[in-house]
DOLUMDREN-515850 format. One record per atom (N, C-alpha, C): residue number from 1; residue in one letter; atom name; x, y, z. Coordinates in steps of 0.2 Angstrom, whole numbers, plus 5000, padded with zeros to 4 digits. Last residue first. Example, Ala and Ser with C-alpha at 12.3 -4.5 7.8 and 13.67 -1.06 7.14 Angstrom:
2
+-----+------+------+------+------+------+
| seq | type | atom |    u |    v |    w |
+-----+------+------+------+------+------+
|   2 |    S |    N | 5064 | 4989 | 5035 |
|   2 |    S |   CA | 5068 | 4995 | 5036 |
|   2 |    S |    C | 5064 | 5000 | 5039 |
|   1 |    A |    N | 5066 | 4972 | 5039 |
|   1 |    A |   CA | 5062 | 4978 | 5039 |
|   1 |    A |    C | 5066 | 4984 | 5039 |
+-----+------+------+------+------+------+
END
This chain:
130
+-----+------+------+------+------+------+
| seq | type | atom |    u |    v |    w |
+-----+------+------+------+------+------+
| 130 |    S |    N | 5084 | 5056 | 5016 |
| 130 |    S |   CA | 5089 | 5058 | 5016 |
| 130 |    S |    C | 5097 | 5052 | 5017 |
| 129 |    V |    N | 5075 | 5055 | 5003 |
| 129 |    V |   CA | 5078 | 5056 | 5005 |
| 129 |    V |    C | 5079 | 5059 | 5007 |
| 128 |    L |    N | 5073 | 5041 | 4987 |
| 128 |    L |   CA | 5079 | 5043 | 4991 |
| 128 |    L |    C | 5076 | 5052 | 4996 |
| 127 |    Q |    N | 5058 | 5040 | 4982 |
| 127 |    Q |   CA | 5064 | 5043 | 4985 |
| 127 |    Q |    C | 5070 | 5044 | 4991 |
| 126 |    L |    N | 5047 | 5030 | 4969 |
| 126 |    L |   CA | 5052 | 5032 | 4978 |
| 126 |    L |    C | 5055 | 5036 | 4977 |
| 125 |    N |    N | 5036 | 5035 | 4964 |
| 125 |    N |   CA | 5041 | 5038 | 4967 |
| 125 |    N |    C | 5045 | 5038 | 4971 |
| 124 |    Y |    N | 5023 | 5031 | 4956 |
| 124 |    Y |   CA | 5022 | 5031 | 4967 |
| 124 |    Y |    C | 5033 | 5034 | 4969 |
| 123 |    P |    N | 5015 | 5032 | 4949 |
| 123 |    P |   CA | 5013 | 5037 | 4951 |
| 123 |    P |    C | 5018 | 5035 | 4958 |
| 122 |    P |    N | 5031 | 5033 | 4943 |
| 122 |    P |   CA | 5026 | 5038 | 4944 |
| 122 |    P |    C | 5019 | 5029 | 4943 |
| 121 |    A |    N | 5045 | 5021 | 4949 |
| 121 |    A |   CA | 5039 | 5023 | 4946 |
| 121 |    A |    C | 5036 | 5027 | 4945 |
| 120 |    R |    N | 5051 | 5018 | 4960 |
| 120 |    R |   CA | 5052 | 5020 | 4957 |
| 120 |    R |    C | 5051 | 5025 | 4953 |
| 119 |    L |    N | 5041 | 5003 | 4960 |
| 119 |    L |   CA | 5041 | 5009 | 4966 |
| 119 |    L |    C | 5044 | 5015 | 4962 |
| 118 |    D |    N | 5035 | 4995 | 4949 |
| 118 |    D |   CA | 5043 | 4997 | 4949 |
| 118 |    D |    C | 5042 | 5003 | 4955 |
| 117 |    L |    N | 5032 | 4974 | 4951 |
| 117 |    L |   CA | 5032 | 4984 | 4953 |
| 117 |    L |    C | 5037 | 4991 | 4953 |
| 116 |    K |    N | 5023 | 4967 | 4936 |
| 116 |    K |   CA | 5031 | 4971 | 4943 |
| 116 |    K |    C | 5030 | 4976 | 4942 |
| 115 |    H |    N | 5011 | 4965 | 4936 |
| 115 |    H |   CA | 5014 | 4968 | 4933 |
| 115 |    H |    C | 5018 | 4965 | 4938 |
| 114 |    A |    N | 4995 | 4956 | 4936 |
| 114 |    A |   CA | 4999 | 4951 | 4934 |
| 114 |    A |    C | 5006 | 4956 | 4931 |
| 113 |    H |    N | 4993 | 4967 | 4951 |
| 113 |    H |   CA | 4996 | 4959 | 4950 |
| 113 |    H |    C | 4998 | 4958 | 4944 |
| 112 |    N |    N | 4995 | 4980 | 4945 |
| 112 |    N |   CA | 4992 | 4978 | 4941 |
| 112 |    N |    C | 4996 | 4971 | 4946 |
| 111 |    W |    N | 4992 | 4998 | 4955 |
| 111 |    W |   CA | 4992 | 4989 | 4955 |
| 111 |    W |    C | 4995 | 4984 | 4950 |
| 110 |    H |    N | 4980 | 5007 | 4957 |
| 110 |    H |   CA | 4988 | 5008 | 4950 |
| 110 |    H |    C | 4992 | 5002 | 4949 |
| 109 |    R |    N | 4970 | 5007 | 4965 |
| 109 |    R |   CA | 4971 | 5008 | 4956 |
| 109 |    R |    C | 4975 | 5007 | 4950 |
| 108 |    L |    N | 4968 | 5002 | 4976 |
| 108 |    L |   CA | 4974 | 5001 | 4973 |
| 108 |    L |    C | 4972 | 5001 | 4965 |
| 107 |    Q |    N | 4963 | 5009 | 4991 |
| 107 |    Q |   CA | 4960 | 5009 | 4984 |
| 107 |    Q |    C | 4968 | 5008 | 4980 |
| 106 |    G |    N | 4962 | 5009 | 5003 |
| 106 |    G |   CA | 4956 | 5004 | 5002 |
| 106 |    G |    C | 4956 | 5006 | 4993 |
| 105 |    P |    N | 4970 | 5027 | 5006 |
| 105 |    P |   CA | 4968 | 5018 | 5010 |
| 105 |    P |    C | 4960 | 5015 | 5006 |
| 104 |    P |    N | 4978 | 5031 | 4990 |
| 104 |    P |   CA | 4973 | 5031 | 4995 |
| 104 |    P |    C | 4973 | 5025 | 4999 |
| 103 |    E |    N | 4993 | 5023 | 4988 |
| 103 |    E |   CA | 4987 | 5024 | 4985 |
| 103 |    E |    C | 4984 | 5027 | 4990 |
| 102 |    N |    N | 5008 | 5032 | 4992 |
| 102 |    N |   CA | 5003 | 5029 | 4992 |
| 102 |    N |    C | 4998 | 5031 | 4988 |
| 101 |    T |    N | 5025 | 5039 | 4986 |
| 101 |    T |   CA | 5019 | 5040 | 4985 |
| 101 |    T |    C | 5012 | 5035 | 4984 |
| 100 |    V |    N | 5038 | 5038 | 4998 |
| 100 |    V |   CA | 5037 | 5036 | 4991 |
| 100 |    V |    C | 5027 | 5037 | 4991 |
|  99 |    A |    N | 5056 | 5041 | 5003 |
|  99 |    A |   CA | 5048 | 5043 | 5003 |
|  99 |    A |    C | 5048 | 5038 | 4996 |
|  98 |    Y |    N | 5069 | 5035 | 5014 |
|  98 |    Y |   CA | 5064 | 5036 | 5006 |
|  98 |    Y |    C | 5059 | 5038 | 5008 |
|  97 |    I |    N | 5083 | 5035 | 5022 |
|  97 |    I |   CA | 5074 | 5037 | 5025 |
|  97 |    I |    C | 5073 | 5039 | 5017 |
|  96 |    P |    N | 5098 | 5026 | 5030 |
|  96 |    P |   CA | 5090 | 5030 | 5023 |
|  96 |    P |    C | 5084 | 5030 | 5025 |
|  95 |    V |    N | 5108 | 5024 | 5041 |
|  95 |    V |   CA | 5101 | 5022 | 5039 |
|  95 |    V |    C | 5095 | 5027 | 5034 |
|  94 |    Q |    N | 5119 | 5014 | 5046 |
|  94 |    Q |   CA | 5120 | 5019 | 5040 |
|  94 |    Q |    C | 5113 | 5019 | 5038 |
|  93 |    W |    N | 5125 | 5009 | 5063 |
|  93 |    W |   CA | 5120 | 5009 | 5055 |
|  93 |    W |    C | 5119 | 5015 | 5054 |
|  92 |    G |    N | 5126 | 5008 | 5075 |
|  92 |    G |   CA | 5132 | 5009 | 5071 |
|  92 |    G |    C | 5128 | 5009 | 5064 |
|  91 |    L |    N | 5119 | 5007 | 5084 |
|  91 |    L |   CA | 5120 | 5001 | 5082 |
|  91 |    L |    C | 5127 | 5002 | 5077 |
|  90 |    S |    N | 5116 | 5020 | 5093 |
|  90 |    S |   CA | 5116 | 5015 | 5096 |
|  90 |    S |    C | 5123 | 5008 | 5092 |
|  89 |    G |    N | 5119 | 5029 | 5081 |
|  89 |    G |   CA | 5122 | 5030 | 5086 |
|  89 |    G |    C | 5120 | 5024 | 5088 |
|  88 |    S |    N | 5109 | 5023 | 5073 |
|  88 |    S |   CA | 5114 | 5025 | 5069 |
|  88 |    S |    C | 5122 | 5026 | 5077 |
|  87 |    L |    N | 5097 | 5022 | 5079 |
|  87 |    L |   CA | 5099 | 5019 | 5075 |
|  87 |    L |    C | 5105 | 5017 | 5073 |
|  86 |    H |    N | 5096 | 5037 | 5080 |
|  86 |    H |   CA | 5094 | 5031 | 5087 |
|  86 |    H |    C | 5101 | 5022 | 5084 |
|  85 |    D |    N | 5093 | 5042 | 5066 |
|  85 |    D |   CA | 5098 | 5043 | 5072 |
|  85 |    D |    C | 5102 | 5038 | 5078 |
|  84 |    R |    N | 5080 | 5035 | 5063 |
|  84 |    R |   CA | 5087 | 5032 | 5059 |
|  84 |    R |    C | 5094 | 5037 | 5064 |
|  83 |    L |    N | 5073 | 5041 | 5074 |
|  83 |    L |   CA | 5075 | 5034 | 5074 |
|  83 |    L |    C | 5081 | 5034 | 5069 |
|  82 |    R |    N | 5075 | 5055 | 5068 |
|  82 |    R |   CA | 5076 | 5054 | 5077 |
|  82 |    R |    C | 5075 | 5047 | 5077 |
|  81 |    R |    N | 5069 | 5055 | 5059 |
|  81 |    R |   CA | 5076 | 5056 | 5057 |
|  81 |    R |    C | 5079 | 5056 | 5064 |
|  80 |    L |    N | 5057 | 5048 | 5060 |
|  80 |    L |   CA | 5060 | 5044 | 5056 |
|  80 |    L |    C | 5067 | 5045 | 5057 |
|  79 |    V |    N | 5052 | 5062 | 5067 |
|  79 |    V |   CA | 5050 | 5055 | 5067 |
|  79 |    V |    C | 5056 | 5049 | 5065 |
|  78 |    G |    N | 5051 | 5070 | 5053 |
|  78 |    G |   CA | 5057 | 5070 | 5060 |
|  78 |    G |    C | 5060 | 5065 | 5065 |
|  77 |    L |    N | 5043 | 5063 | 5045 |
|  77 |    L |   CA | 5051 | 5066 | 5046 |
|  77 |    L |    C | 5053 | 5065 | 5050 |
|  76 |    D |    N | 5031 | 5065 | 5055 |
|  76 |    D |   CA | 5032 | 5059 | 5054 |
|  76 |    D |    C | 5040 | 5062 | 5050 |
|  75 |    R |    N | 5029 | 5081 | 5056 |
|  75 |    R |   CA | 5029 | 5078 | 5059 |
|  75 |    R |    C | 5033 | 5068 | 5057 |
|  74 |    A |    N | 5029 | 5086 | 5041 |
|  74 |    A |   CA | 5035 | 5089 | 5050 |
|  74 |    A |    C | 5034 | 5083 | 5049 |
|  73 |    Q |    N | 5025 | 5078 | 5032 |
|  73 |    Q |   CA | 5029 | 5077 | 5032 |
|  73 |    Q |    C | 5032 | 5077 | 5039 |
|  72 |    Q |    N | 5010 | 5064 | 5037 |
|  72 |    Q |   CA | 5012 | 5072 | 5039 |
|  72 |    Q |    C | 5019 | 5072 | 5040 |
|  71 |    G |    N | 5008 | 5051 | 5026 |
|  71 |    G |   CA | 5009 | 5054 | 5032 |
|  71 |    G |    C | 5008 | 5064 | 5033 |
|  70 |    T |    N | 4999 | 5050 | 5015 |
|  70 |    T |   CA | 4996 | 5047 | 5019 |
|  70 |    T |    C | 4998 | 5050 | 5027 |
|  69 |    S |    N | 5008 | 5050 | 5003 |
|  69 |    S |   CA | 5001 | 5053 | 5003 |
|  69 |    S |    C | 4997 | 5052 | 5010 |
|  68 |    R |    N | 5022 | 5049 | 5011 |
|  68 |    R |   CA | 5021 | 5056 | 5006 |
|  68 |    R |    C | 5012 | 5055 | 5005 |
|  67 |    F |    N | 5027 | 5038 | 5018 |
|  67 |    F |   CA | 5022 | 5039 | 5015 |
|  67 |    F |    C | 5020 | 5046 | 5014 |
|  66 |    F |    N | 5045 | 5033 | 5022 |
|  66 |    F |   CA | 5037 | 5039 | 5023 |
|  66 |    F |    C | 5032 | 5039 | 5020 |
|  65 |    L |    N | 5054 | 5019 | 5028 |
|  65 |    L |   CA | 5049 | 5022 | 5021 |
|  65 |    L |    C | 5044 | 5029 | 5024 |
|  64 |    L |    N | 5067 | 5015 | 5030 |
|  64 |    L |   CA | 5064 | 5021 | 5033 |
|  64 |    L |    C | 5062 | 5020 | 5029 |
|  63 |    G |    N | 5077 | 5003 | 5027 |
|  63 |    G |   CA | 5077 | 5007 | 5027 |
|  63 |    G |    C | 5070 | 5011 | 5029 |
|  62 |    V |    N | 5084 | 4987 | 5027 |
|  62 |    V |   CA | 5081 | 4990 | 5018 |
|  62 |    V |    C | 5085 | 4999 | 5020 |
|  61 |    F |    N | 5089 | 4973 | 5035 |
|  61 |    F |   CA | 5088 | 4980 | 5034 |
|  61 |    F |    C | 5089 | 4984 | 5029 |
|  60 |    H |    N | 5099 | 4962 | 5033 |
|  60 |    H |   CA | 5095 | 4965 | 5029 |
|  60 |    H |    C | 5089 | 4972 | 5028 |
|  59 |    K |    N | 5114 | 4966 | 5042 |
|  59 |    K |   CA | 5108 | 4962 | 5035 |
|  59 |    K |    C | 5106 | 4963 | 5028 |
|  58 |    A |    N | 5101 | 4970 | 5050 |
|  58 |    A |   CA | 5107 | 4972 | 5051 |
|  58 |    A |    C | 5109 | 4969 | 5043 |
|  57 |    L |    N | 5093 | 4956 | 5056 |
|  57 |    L |   CA | 5093 | 4960 | 5052 |
|  57 |    L |    C | 5095 | 4969 | 5050 |
|  56 |    A |    N | 5104 | 4947 | 5059 |
|  56 |    A |   CA | 5101 | 4946 | 5053 |
|  56 |    A |    C | 5096 | 4951 | 5052 |
|  55 |    A |    N | 5112 | 4952 | 5071 |
|  55 |    A |   CA | 5115 | 4951 | 5064 |
|  55 |    A |    C | 5110 | 4951 | 5059 |
|  54 |    E |    N | 5097 | 4952 | 5081 |
|  54 |    E |   CA | 5102 | 4962 | 5077 |
|  54 |    E |    C | 5105 | 4960 | 5073 |
|  53 |    V |    N | 5095 | 4936 | 5081 |
|  53 |    V |   CA | 5091 | 4944 | 5078 |
|  53 |    V |    C | 5093 | 4950 | 5076 |
|  52 |    G |    N | 5100 | 4929 | 5088 |
|  52 |    G |   CA | 5108 | 4933 | 5081 |
|  52 |    G |    C | 5099 | 4936 | 5079 |
|  51 |    G |    N | 5098 | 4929 | 5102 |
|  51 |    G |   CA | 5098 | 4924 | 5097 |
|  51 |    G |    C | 5098 | 4924 | 5089 |
|  50 |    D |    N | 5097 | 4938 | 5111 |
|  50 |    D |   CA | 5093 | 4939 | 5103 |
|  50 |    D |    C | 5094 | 4934 | 5099 |
|  49 |    G |    N | 5105 | 4944 | 5121 |
|  49 |    G |   CA | 5103 | 4936 | 5119 |
|  49 |    G |    C | 5099 | 4937 | 5116 |
|  48 |    P |    N | 5106 | 4958 | 5119 |
|  48 |    P |   CA | 5110 | 4952 | 5122 |
|  48 |    P |    C | 5104 | 4946 | 5123 |
|  47 |    G |    N | 5097 | 4965 | 5107 |
|  47 |    G |   CA | 5101 | 4965 | 5114 |
|  47 |    G |    C | 5105 | 4960 | 5117 |
|  46 |    V |    N | 5082 | 4967 | 5099 |
|  46 |    V |   CA | 5088 | 4966 | 5100 |
|  46 |    V |    C | 5094 | 4969 | 5105 |
|  45 |    Y |    N | 5065 | 4960 | 5096 |
|  45 |    Y |   CA | 5071 | 4961 | 5100 |
|  45 |    Y |    C | 5076 | 4961 | 5100 |
|  44 |    L |    N | 5053 | 4968 | 5086 |
|  44 |    L |   CA | 5061 | 4962 | 5085 |
|  44 |    L |    C | 5063 | 4966 | 5095 |
|  43 |    N |    N | 5042 | 4968 | 5073 |
|  43 |    N |   CA | 5043 | 4970 | 5082 |
|  43 |    N |    C | 5051 | 4964 | 5083 |
|  42 |    V |    N | 5030 | 4973 | 5060 |
|  42 |    V |   CA | 5037 | 4969 | 5062 |
|  42 |    V |    C | 5039 | 4972 | 5069 |
|  41 |    E |    N | 5017 | 4970 | 5050 |
|  41 |    E |   CA | 5020 | 4972 | 5056 |
|  41 |    E |    C | 5027 | 4967 | 5058 |
|  40 |    N |    N | 5008 | 4971 | 5035 |
|  40 |    N |   CA | 5013 | 4966 | 5039 |
|  40 |    N |    C | 5018 | 4970 | 5043 |
|  39 |    E |    N | 4992 | 4970 | 5031 |
|  39 |    E |   CA | 4998 | 4973 | 5034 |
|  39 |    E |    C | 5002 | 4969 | 5038 |
|  38 |    L |    N | 4979 | 4974 | 5023 |
|  38 |    L |   CA | 4983 | 4967 | 5022 |
|  38 |    L |    C | 4988 | 4972 | 5027 |
|  37 |    A |    N | 4964 | 4982 | 5026 |
|  37 |    A |   CA | 4970 | 4983 | 5022 |
|  37 |    A |    C | 4976 | 4976 | 5023 |
|  36 |    P |    N | 4950 | 4978 | 5025 |
|  36 |    P |   CA | 4955 | 4984 | 5029 |
|  36 |    P |    C | 4961 | 4979 | 5024 |
|  35 |    E |    N | 4936 | 4981 | 5012 |
|  35 |    E |   CA | 4940 | 4978 | 5018 |
|  35 |    E |    C | 4946 | 4983 | 5021 |
|  34 |    N |    N | 4925 | 4984 | 5004 |
|  34 |    N |   CA | 4930 | 4989 | 5009 |
|  34 |    N |    C | 4935 | 4988 | 5016 |
|  33 |    D |    N | 4919 | 4979 | 4996 |
|  33 |    D |   CA | 4918 | 4978 | 5001 |
|  33 |    D |    C | 4921 | 4982 | 5007 |
|  32 |    T |    N | 4922 | 4980 | 4981 |
|  32 |    T |   CA | 4922 | 4982 | 4982 |
|  32 |    T |    C | 4918 | 4984 | 4989 |
|  31 |    D |    N | 4931 | 4967 | 4972 |
|  31 |    D |   CA | 4929 | 4967 | 4977 |
|  31 |    D |    C | 4928 | 4975 | 4982 |
|  30 |    T |    N | 4942 | 4968 | 4966 |
|  30 |    T |   CA | 4939 | 4968 | 4961 |
|  30 |    T |    C | 4934 | 4969 | 4964 |
|  29 |    Q |    N | 4955 | 4974 | 4975 |
|  29 |    Q |   CA | 4956 | 4976 | 4968 |
|  29 |    Q |    C | 4946 | 4973 | 4964 |
|  28 |    R |    N | 4956 | 4960 | 4983 |
|  28 |    R |   CA | 4953 | 4970 | 4985 |
|  28 |    R |    C | 4952 | 4972 | 4979 |
|  27 |    R |    N | 4960 | 4952 | 4975 |
|  27 |    R |   CA | 4954 | 4951 | 4976 |
|  27 |    R |    C | 4953 | 4959 | 4978 |
|  26 |    R |    N | 4974 | 4955 | 4974 |
|  26 |    R |   CA | 4970 | 4959 | 4970 |
|  26 |    R |    C | 4962 | 4955 | 4969 |
|  25 |    N |    N | 4977 | 4957 | 4987 |
|  25 |    N |   CA | 4976 | 4965 | 4984 |
|  25 |    N |    C | 4974 | 4963 | 4978 |
|  24 |    Y |    N | 4977 | 4942 | 4991 |
|  24 |    Y |   CA | 4973 | 4947 | 4995 |
|  24 |    Y |    C | 4970 | 4955 | 4990 |
|  23 |    E |    N | 4988 | 4938 | 4981 |
|  23 |    E |   CA | 4981 | 4937 | 4981 |
|  23 |    E |    C | 4973 | 4940 | 4982 |
|  22 |    R |    N | 4998 | 4946 | 4987 |
|  22 |    R |   CA | 4995 | 4947 | 4979 |
|  22 |    R |    C | 4989 | 4945 | 4978 |
|  21 |    A |    N | 5000 | 4937 | 5000 |
|  21 |    A |   CA | 4997 | 4948 | 4999 |
|  21 |    A |    C | 4995 | 4949 | 4994 |
|  20 |    T |    N | 5001 | 4927 | 4994 |
|  20 |    T |   CA | 4996 | 4928 | 4999 |
|  20 |    T |    C | 4993 | 4937 | 4998 |
|  19 |    E |    N | 5015 | 4929 | 4990 |
|  19 |    E |   CA | 5010 | 4928 | 4983 |
|  19 |    E |    C | 5001 | 4928 | 4990 |
|  18 |    I |    N | 5022 | 4932 | 4999 |
|  18 |    I |   CA | 5021 | 4935 | 4992 |
|  18 |    I |    C | 5015 | 4935 | 4990 |
|  17 |    W |    N | 5022 | 4917 | 5009 |
|  17 |    W |   CA | 5017 | 4927 | 5012 |
|  17 |    W |    C | 5019 | 4930 | 5008 |
|  16 |    A |    N | 5028 | 4910 | 4997 |
|  16 |    A |   CA | 5018 | 4910 | 5000 |
|  16 |    A |    C | 5018 | 4917 | 5004 |
|  15 |    E |    N | 5040 | 4915 | 4997 |
|  15 |    E |   CA | 5036 | 4915 | 4992 |
|  15 |    E |    C | 5029 | 4916 | 4995 |
|  14 |    K |    N | 5042 | 4915 | 5014 |
|  14 |    K |   CA | 5044 | 4920 | 5009 |
|  14 |    K |    C | 5039 | 4921 | 5002 |
|  13 |    Q |    N | 5045 | 4904 | 5022 |
|  13 |    Q |   CA | 5039 | 4901 | 5020 |
|  13 |    Q |    C | 5036 | 4911 | 5014 |
|  12 |    S |    N | 5059 | 4898 | 5025 |
|  12 |    S |   CA | 5055 | 4898 | 5018 |
|  12 |    S |    C | 5050 | 4899 | 5017 |
|  11 |    P |    N | 5058 | 4909 | 5034 |
|  11 |    P |   CA | 5063 | 4913 | 5026 |
|  11 |    P |    C | 5057 | 4908 | 5023 |
|  10 |    K |    N | 5043 | 4909 | 5042 |
|  10 |    K |   CA | 5053 | 4906 | 5041 |
|  10 |    K |    C | 5055 | 4908 | 5036 |
|   9 |    Y |    N | 5037 | 4919 | 5052 |
|   9 |    Y |   CA | 5038 | 4915 | 5045 |
|   9 |    Y |    C | 5044 | 4914 | 5047 |
|   8 |    K |    N | 5024 | 4923 | 5066 |
|   8 |    K |   CA | 5033 | 4925 | 5063 |
|   8 |    K |    C | 5032 | 4918 | 5056 |
|   7 |    C |    N | 5017 | 4936 | 5073 |
|   7 |    C |   CA | 5016 | 4935 | 5069 |
|   7 |    C |    C | 5020 | 4930 | 5065 |
|   6 |    Q |    N | 5012 | 4936 | 5092 |
|   6 |    Q |   CA | 5016 | 4940 | 5083 |
|   6 |    Q |    C | 5017 | 4936 | 5078 |
|   5 |    R |    N | 5000 | 4938 | 5102 |
|   5 |    R |   CA | 5003 | 4934 | 5101 |
|   5 |    R |    C | 5008 | 4938 | 5091 |
|   4 |    T |    N | 4995 | 4944 | 5118 |
|   4 |    T |   CA | 5000 | 4944 | 5111 |
|   4 |    T |    C | 5002 | 4939 | 5109 |
|   3 |    G |    N | 5002 | 4944 | 5131 |
|   3 |    G |   CA | 4992 | 4939 | 5128 |
|   3 |    G |    C | 4993 | 4941 | 5122 |
|   2 |    P |    N | 5008 | 4957 | 5139 |
|   2 |    P |   CA | 5005 | 4950 | 5141 |
|   2 |    P |    C | 5000 | 4947 | 5134 |
|   1 |    F |    N | 5015 | 4967 | 5125 |
|   1 |    F |   CA | 5008 | 4967 | 5130 |
|   1 |    F |    C | 5008 | 4958 | 5132 |
+-----+------+------+------+------+------+
END
């Protein structure tokens, strides 16, 4: 959209971004003012003249993620499967789809900023869908 701006991060800023997100969520656990969730949206152009974006994305792309708690399985998994098929057909990528149970919006009961998070363990139970 004309006039919109996208956040841009350098690889050297990765740790600062992670620490900022952790501190933001730690404060959300102690404050009850229901601030909106911190999100990280990524929009990329892939194609001729992309400056190496396609190669970088192919190197670092992990897969697609379905949120069990807030998604609608019949609708959202179908959309993810169509996106996977598109990426596979147009770019030749093998794209896995994962499912994870997320906490309800505005709640961080299970997350603890002092411990490493294992998304494969309860209550998140990250699993390969297809």
